[in-house]
C-alpha positions as CSV (number, residue, x, y, z in Angstrom):
1,M,17.7,9.1,8.5
2,P,15.7,12.4,8.3
3,S,13.1,12.8,5.6
4,K,14.2,14.6,2.4
5,L,11.6,17.3,2.7
6,R,12.4,18.1,6.4
7,F,16.1,18.2,5.6
8,S,15.6,20.4,2.6
9,L,13.5,22.9,4.5
10,L,16.1,23.2,7.2
11,A,19.0,23.4,4.7
12,A,17.2,26.0,2.6
13,A,16.4,28.1,5.6
14,F,20.1,27.9,6.7
15,I,21.3,29.0,3.3
16,I,19.0,32.1,3.2
17,G,20.5,33.7,6.2
18,P,21.9,33.3,9.8
19,V,18.8,34.8,11.4
20,L,17.2,31.4,11.8
21,A,18.5,28.9,14.4
22,V,18.4,25.7,12.4
23,P,18.0,22.6,14.7
24,Q,19.8,19.4,13.8
25,A,17.5,16.9,12.3
26,A,17.5,13.9,14.5
27,S,18.2,10.5,13.0
28,A,16.1,7.4,13.8
29,E,17.3,3.9,13.5
30,T,15.2,1.3,11.6
31,P,13.6,-1.0,14.2
32,E,14.9,-4.6,13.9
33,K,11.4,-6.0,13.6
34,D,8.0,-4.6,12.6
35,K,5.3,-4.5,15.3
36,A,3.3,-6.9,13.1
37,T,5.9,-9.7,13.4
38,P,7.7,-9.6,16.8
39,T,8.4,-13.3,16.7
40,S,10.5,-15.4,14.3
41,S,7.3,-17.3,13.3
42,R,4.6,-15.1,11.7
43,L,2.1,-17.9,12.0
44,E,2.7,-18.2,15.7
45,Y,2.4,-14.5,16.2
46,Y,-1.0,-14.3,14.4
47,R,-2.3,-17.3,16.3
48,Q,-1.6,-15.4,19.5
49,Q,-3.1,-12.2,18.3
50,V,-6.5,-13.4,17.0
51,P,-9.2,-11.4,18.8
52,K,-11.4,-13.7,21.0
53,A,-14.5,-12.3,19.3
54,A,-13.3,-13.6,16.0
55,R,-13.0,-17.2,17.1
56,V,-15.8,-19.7,16.6
57,D,-15.9,-20.3,20.4
58,G,-15.6,-16.6,21.2
59,G,-18.0,-13.8,20.4
60,K,-18.7,-15.1,16.9
61,A,-18.0,-11.8,15.3
62,P,-15.1,-12.3,12.9
63,W,-15.8,-9.0,11.3
64,V,-13.6,-7.4,14.0
65,L,-10.7,-8.4,11.7
66,F,-11.8,-6.0,9.0
67,R,-9.6,-3.1,9.9
68,P,-6.7,-1.2,8.3
69,Y,-3.4,-3.1,8.6
70,R,-1.0,-1.6,11.1
71,S,2.7,-2.2,11.6
72,E,5.8,-0.4,12.5
73,L,6.4,0.4,8.8
74,T,2.9,1.8,8.2
75,E,3.1,3.9,11.3
76,R,6.4,5.4,10.0
77,I,4.8,6.1,6.7
78,D,1.9,8.0,8.4
79,R,4.3,10.0,10.5
80,I,6.4,11.0,7.5
81,H,3.4,12.2,5.6
82,Q,2.3,14.6,8.4
83,P,1.0,17.3,8.4
84,G,-0.5,16.2,5.1
85,E,0.1,16.0,1.3
86,S,-0.8,19.6,0.6
87,A,1.5,21.0,3.3
88,W,4.4,18.9,1.8
89,I,3.7,20.3,-1.7
90,D,3.2,24.0,-0.5
91,A,6.5,23.8,1.5
92,A,8.5,22.1,-1.3
93,W,7.3,24.7,-3.8
94,A,8.0,27.6,-1.6
95,I,11.5,26.4,-0.7
96,M,12.2,26.0,-4.4
97,E,11.1,29.6,-5.0
98,L,13.4,30.7,-2.2
99,K,16.4,28.9,-3.6
100,T,15.8,30.0,-7.2
101,G,15.4,33.7,-6.2
102,I,11.8,34.0,-7.3
103,I,10.9,35.2,-3.8
104,P,12.1,38.9,-3.4
105,E,15.1,39.2,-1.1
106,Q,13.3,41.3,1.5
107,N,10.7,38.6,2.0
108,R,12.9,35.5,2.2
109,Q,13.6,35.6,5.9
110,K,10.0,36.0,6.8
111,L,8.8,33.3,4.5
112,A,11.5,30.8,5.6
113,S,10.7,31.5,9.2
114,A,6.9,31.0,8.6
115,I,7.5,27.7,6.8
116,L,9.6,26.3,9.7
117,E,7.2,27.6,12.3
118,L,4.2,26.0,10.5
119,W,6.0,22.7,10.1
120,E,7.4,22.5,13.6
121,T,4.5,23.8,15.7
122,H,1.4,22.7,13.7
123,P,-0.8,25.6,14.8
124,A,-4.5,25.1,14.8
125,G,-6.4,26.3,11.8
126,S,-7.0,25.5,8.2
127,F,-3.4,25.7,7.1
128,Y,-2.9,22.2,5.8
129,G,-5.0,22.0,2.7
130,H,-4.5,23.6,-0.7
131,K,-2.9,27.1,-0.3
132,G,-2.7,26.5,3.4
133,L,0.9,27.8,3.6
134,Q,-0.1,30.9,1.8
135,A,-3.0,31.5,4.2
136,Y,-0.6,31.1,7.2
137,V,2.0,33.5,5.8
138,T,-0.8,36.0,5.0
139,K,-1.9,35.8,8.6
140,K,1.6,36.3,9.9
141,H,3.1,38.8,7.5
142,G,0.4,40.0,5.1
143,I,-0.3,39.5,1.4
144,N,2.8,41.4,0.2
145,V,4.9,38.5,1.6
146,A,2.4,35.7,1.0
147,G,1.5,36.7,-2.5
148,D,4.6,35.2,-4.1
149,V,4.2,31.7,-2.5
150,M,2.0,30.4,-5.3
151,I,3.9,31.9,-8.2
152,A,3.8,29.5,-11.3
153,R,1.6,27.0,-9.3
154,T,-1.6,25.8,-10.7
155,N,-4.4,23.4,-9.8
156,P,-4.2,20.4,-10.1
157,P,-1.2,20.0,-7.9
158,Q,0.5,16.7,-6.9
159,R,-1.8,15.9,-4.0
160,Q,-3.9,13.2,-5.7
161,Q,-0.7,11.2,-6.5
162,M,0.7,11.8,-3.0
163,A,-2.5,10.5,-1.4
164,V,-2.4,7.4,-3.5
165,R,1.3,6.9,-2.9
166,R,0.9,7.1,0.8
167,K,-1.9,4.4,0.8
168,L,-0.1,2.3,-1.8
169,L,3.0,2.1,0.4
170,K,1.0,0.8,3.3
171,V,-0.8,-1.8,1.0
172,I,2.6,-3.0,-0.3
173,C,3.7,-3.5,3.3
174,L,0.6,-5.6,3.9
175,M,1.1,-7.6,0.8
176,H,4.7,-8.4,1.7
177,E,3.4,-9.6,5.1
178,F,0.8,-11.7,3.4
179,Q,3.3,-13.2,1.1
180,A,5.5,-14.2,4.1
181,V,2.5,-15.8,5.9
182,L,1.6,-17.6,2.7
183,L,5.1,-19.0,2.3
184,E,5.3,-20.1,5.9
185,T,2.0,-21.8,5.6
186,A,3.1,-23.6,2.4
187,D,6.2,-24.7,4.2
188,E,4.2,-26.1,7.2
189,Y,2.0,-28.1,4.9
190,K,4.4,-29.1,2.2
191,N,3.7,-32.8,3.0
192,A,-0.1,-32.5,3.4
193,V,-1.3,-34.7,0.6
194,M,-4.5,-33.7,-1.1
195,P,-6.3,-34.3,-4.4
196,G,-5.5,-31.9,-7.2
197,Y,-8.4,-30.8,-9.4
198,T,-8.9,-30.0,-13.1
199,H,-12.3,-29.0,-14.4
200,I,-13.5,-29.5,-10.8
201,R,-12.7,-33.2,-11.0
202,H,-10.0,-35.4,-9.3
203,A,-6.9,-35.2,-11.4
204,Q,-3.5,-35.8,-9.8
205,P,-2.5,-36.0,-6.2
206,T,-0.6,-32.9,-4.9
207,T,0.1,-31.2,-1.6
208,F,-1.5,-28.3,0.1
209,G,1.9,-26.6,0.1
210,H,2.1,-27.0,-3.7
211,Y,-1.4,-25.4,-4.0
212,L,-0.4,-22.4,-1.8
213,L,2.7,-21.8,-3.9
214,S,0.4,-21.7,-7.0
215,V,-1.3,-18.8,-5.2
216,Y,1.9,-17.1,-4.1
217,D,3.4,-16.8,-7.6
218,P,0.6,-14.8,-9.2
219,I,0.3,-12.7,-6.0
220,D,4.0,-12.0,-6.3
221,R,3.6,-10.9,-9.9
222,S,0.7,-8.6,-8.9
223,V,2.7,-7.1,-6.0
224,K,5.4,-6.2,-8.5
225,M,2.7,-4.5,-10.5
226,L,1.8,-2.5,-7.4
227,E,5.4,-1.6,-6.9
228,N,5.5,-0.4,-10.5
229,G,2.4,1.6,-9.8
230,Y,4.2,3.2,-6.9
231,S,6.8,4.5,-9.4
232,A,4.0,5.8,-11.6
233,M,2.6,7.7,-8.5
234,S,6.0,9.2,-7.9
235,L,6.3,11.3,-11.0
236,N,6.3,15.0,-10.4
237,E,3.7,17.0,-12.4
238,L,4.3,20.3,-10.6
239,G,5.5,23.2,-12.7
240,C,3.4,22.4,-15.7
241,G,1.7,25.8,-15.8
242,A,-1.8,25.6,-17.3
243,L,-0.5,23.2,-20.0
244,A,2.6,24.7,-21.6
245,G,4.9,25.5,-18.6
246,T,5.9,28.9,-17.3
247,S,8.5,31.6,-18.0
248,W,9.4,31.9,-14.3
249,P,12.8,30.3,-13.5
250,I,11.4,27.4,-11.6
251,D,13.4,24.2,-10.8
252,R,11.1,21.2,-11.3
253,E,13.8,18.7,-10.5
254,L,14.4,20.4,-7.1
255,V,10.8,20.0,-6.2
256,S,10.9,16.4,-7.3
257,T,13.8,15.8,-4.9
258,Y,12.0,17.5,-2.0
259,L,8.9,15.3,-2.6
260,G,10.8,12.1,-3.0
261,A,9.6,11.7,-6.6
262,E,11.3,9.0,-8.7
263,G,11.0,11.1,-11.9
264,L,9.4,14.0,-13.7
265,I,6.5,14.2,-16.1
266,E,8.5,16.1,-18.6
267,N,5.8,17.1,-21.1
268,T,3.6,19.7,-19.4
269,N,0.4,18.8,-21.3
270,D,1.0,15.2,-20.2
271,A,1.3,16.5,-16.6
272,V,-2.1,18.1,-16.6
273,S,-3.8,15.1,-18.3
274,Y,-2.1,12.3,-16.4
275,S,-4.3,9.3,-15.9
276,D,-2.4,6.1,-16.8
277,G,-0.6,5.7,-13.5
278,Y,-4.0,5.5,-11.6
279,V,-5.2,2.8,-14.0
280,M,-1.9,0.9,-13.5
281,V,-2.4,0.9,-9.7
282,T,-6.1,-0.1,-9.9
283,A,-5.4,-2.8,-12.4
284,A,-2.7,-4.3,-10.1
285,A,-5.2,-4.2,-7.2
286,T,-7.7,-6.0,-9.4
287,N,-5.1,-8.7,-10.1
288,V,-4.4,-9.2,-6.4
289,M,-8.1,-9.5,-5.5
290,T,-8.9,-11.7,-8.4
291,V,-6.3,-14.3,-7.4
292,L,-7.4,-14.1,-3.8
293,S,-11.1,-14.5,-4.7
294,R,-10.4,-17.9,-6.4
295,M,-8.3,-19.1,-3.4
296,A,-11.0,-17.9,-0.9
297,L,-13.7,-19.8,-2.8
298,E,-11.8,-23.0,-2.7
299,L,-10.8,-22.7,0.9
300,E,-14.4,-22.2,1.8
301,F,-15.5,-25.2,-0.2
302,W,-12.8,-27.4,1.3
303,S,-14.0,-26.4,4.8
304,T,-17.5,-27.8,4.2
305,Q,-18.7,-31.1,5.5
306,E,-18.8,-32.5,2.0
307,Y,-15.1,-32.0,1.5
308,D,-14.0,-31.8,5.2
309,F,-10.3,-31.2,4.1
310,L,-9.8,-28.3,6.5
311,D,-11.4,-26.0,9.1
312,F,-10.7,-22.6,10.7
313,E,-10.7,-21.4,14.3
314,I,-12.1,-18.2,13.0
315,G,-15.7,-18.1,12.0
316,A,-19.3,-17.4,13.0
317,G,-22.1,-19.8,13.8
318,S,-25.6,-19.5,12.5
319,F,-28.2,-17.5,14.4
320,M,-30.9,-20.0,13.5
321,M,-29.0,-23.3,12.9
322,P,-26.7,-24.4,15.7
323,N,-25.4,-27.2,13.6
324,K,-23.5,-24.7,11.4
325,R,-20.3,-24.3,13.4
326,S,-18.2,-21.8,11.4
327,N,-19.6,-19.9,8.5
328,Q,-16.7,-18.4,6.7
329,G,-17.9,-14.9,6.1
330,T,-14.3,-13.5,6.0
331,L,-13.6,-15.6,2.9
332,E,-16.9,-14.6,1.3
333,E,-16.0,-10.9,1.9
334,V,-12.9,-11.4,-0.3
335,L,-15.2,-12.1,-3.2
336,E,-17.2,-8.9,-2.4
337,G,-14.0,-6.9,-2.2
338,T,-13.0,-8.2,-5.6
339,S,-16.3,-7.1,-7.2
340,K,-15.8,-3.6,-5.7
341,V,-12.2,-3.4,-7.0
342,L,-13.4,-4.3,-10.5
343,G,-15.9,-1.5,-10.3
344,D,-13.1,0.8,-9.2
345,L,-11.1,-0.2,-12.2
346,V,-14.0,0.6,-14.6
347,Q,-14.4,3.9,-12.9
348,V,-10.8,5.0,-13.0
349,A,-10.3,3.8,-16.6
350,S,-13.5,5.4,-17.9
351,M,-12.5,8.8,-16.3
352,G,-9.9,9.2,-19.0
353,M,-12.1,8.0,-21.9
354,R,-13.9,10.2,-24.5
355,I,-12.6,13.5,-23.2
356,P,-9.9,15.8,-24.6
357,H,-6.3,14.9,-23.9
358,G,-5.6,17.9,-21.6
359,D,-6.5,19.5,-18.3
360,M,-10.1,18.3,-17.5
361,Q,-12.1,18.0,-14.4
362,P,-11.6,14.2,-14.0
363,M,-7.8,14.5,-14.3
364,A,-7.7,17.3,-11.8
365,Y,-9.9,16.0,-9.1
366,R,-11.3,12.5,-9.6
367,M,-8.6,10.1,-10.5
368,D,-7.7,9.2,-6.9
369,D,-11.3,8.3,-5.8
370,G,-11.5,4.9,-7.4
371,T,-7.8,4.2,-7.0
372,L,-7.9,4.8,-3.2
373,D,-11.0,2.7,-2.9
374,A,-9.4,-0.2,-4.7
375,L,-6.4,0.0,-2.3
376,K,-8.9,0.2,0.6
377,Q,-10.4,-3.2,-0.5
378,I,-7.0,-4.9,-0.3
379,D,-6.4,-3.3,3.1
380,L,-9.7,-4.5,4.5
381,Y,-9.9,-8.0,3.0
382,V,-6.3,-9.2,3.0
383,E,-5.4,-8.5,6.6
384,P,-8.0,-11.0,7.9
385,L,-6.2,-13.7,5.8
386,L,-3.1,-13.3,8.0
387,Y,-5.1,-14.7,10.9
388,K,-7.0,-17.2,8.8
389,F,-3.9,-19.0,7.7
390,A,-2.5,-18.9,11.2
391,T,-5.5,-20.7,12.6
392,I,-6.2,-23.1,9.7
393,I,-6.9,-26.7,10.7
394,V,-5.7,-29.2,8.0
395,K,-7.3,-32.7,8.2
396,H,-4.5,-34.9,6.8
397,R,-6.3,-38.2,6.8
398,Q,-9.3,-37.0,4.8
399,R,-7.1,-35.4,2.2
400,R,-4.9,-38.5,1.8
401,Y,-8.0,-40.7,1.4
402,Y,-9.3,-38.6,-1.5
403,A,-5.9,-38.1,-3.0
404,G,-5.4,-41.9,-3.2
405,H,-8.3,-42.0,-5.7
406,C,-6.7,-39.5,-8.1
407,S,-4.1,-41.7,-9.6
408,P,-3.1,-45.4,-9.3
409,G,0.5,-44.5,-8.9
410,L,1.1,-42.5,-5.7
411,L,4.8,-42.3,-6.5
412,V,4.0,-39.0,-8.1
413,L,3.5,-37.6,-4.6
414,H,7.1,-38.1,-3.9
415,R,8.0,-36.2,-7.0
416,V,5.6,-33.4,-6.1
417,G,7.3,-33.2,-2.7
418,Q,10.7,-33.0,-4.3
419,R,9.6,-30.0,-6.3
420,V,7.7,-28.2,-3.6
421,V,10.2,-28.3,-0.8
422,P,13.2,-26.7,-2.6
423,T,10.8,-24.2,-4.2
424,I,9.7,-23.0,-0.8
425,R,13.2,-22.9,0.5
426,T,14.3,-20.6,-2.3
427,R,11.3,-18.3,-1.9
428,L,11.6,-17.8,1.9
429,P,14.8,-15.8,1.7
430,H,13.5,-14.0,-1.4
431,G,10.6,-12.7,0.6
432,A,12.9,-11.4,3.3
433,R,15.0,-9.6,0.7
434,R,11.8,-8.0,-0.7
435,G,10.9,-6.7,2.8
436,Q,14.4,-5.2,3.2
437,S,14.0,-3.6,-0.2
438,L,10.8,-2.0,0.9
439,R,12.4,-0.5,3.9
440,R,15.2,1.0,1.8
441,R,12.6,2.4,-0.6
442,I,10.8,4.2,2.3
443,G,14.1,5.6,3.3
444,Q,15.4,6.7,-0.1
445,T,12.4,8.3,-1.8
446,G,11.5,11.0,0.7
447,H,9.6,8.5,2.9
448,S,12.5,8.0,5.3
449,V,12.5,7.2,8.9
450,S,12.0,10.1,11.2
């Protein structure tokens, strides 16, 4: 399926006149499997893909896992967004002007030809930032042709939202992958008996699978918040004028279609003062990291000699103390990332505080800084967990021993198992459906396969 913008550029050029030879947009089939999961078992795949340097018996450098998550889906997202957010916006706006007749008739052929040439050949030069298309048309045909490209356009444009939307899509891909790994791990250890804790004291016996599901559910709710944040980042603010619109006969809905936007910020003063969508995304990221920080803390505790419930193949020894086999820095980094995300939330929320409700510097240029950094923290600190769960070593005997001290009646364990196993079975296909939904969304909102 071709991207909406590419298709619209070609279609608009075709409508303008027969002078342009319009190539057929090639379709691309959705790959059957992401590169991140080429086997039926995600855990098995990640076991095989752990870098040797990250293993305890390897180079003792687990920080090699701190890298942006990559999969077939994220690569498609990056390809679709080329040659950049500003180029998309400039081209979408110019095509709208061509189709609505704002561009004088004598200049339409030259402008349409320049748009296609810039998009297809990617010439060297500074033509892909703000007003890049206008600079390219000026170089090709002079200011008399290029002067109309920015009619009714103002700064800020849509580029902050589009930059966040691009990163957010990739983070959602990562979180869906993490959820699938978490479910598979819960299924593998659904019968791994362990003590359950309340107030950091032995309470009732449970299973490791039951515990992991208690992490999955709030993560699932937080991912839904991220998905709602995606919709908030897909609202078109272009065409707002300085704050009260314009008398030019623009078509804001058409631009929304070209950019794959899910809606329109109708009130033009709201468009220039938009901030709540960024807070929504950053708050969702804070929720994700908060849940993971609690889980990471417990997993690290449980891997100590005092608990000895589990261990990891990934870890680093001590430079000074050889008796310390596997320091879990990757888990501790999750806590650091959570602190950074909380700082990002304060930054983004405070940008919109105690200033006029209108076009101001923070709204125009600074709302994406903290939002993108919050998403970066998820990208950096969640991806290593895919490998951590794949290489976890659960010590069943030790867990059973301590679980036996929780309650005199271990019959409750059977009841816990009866609850956990069906729950996992219902969630596994649900996770698969969510992944399919994400692929459809990439294809239907302007982020289609190409």
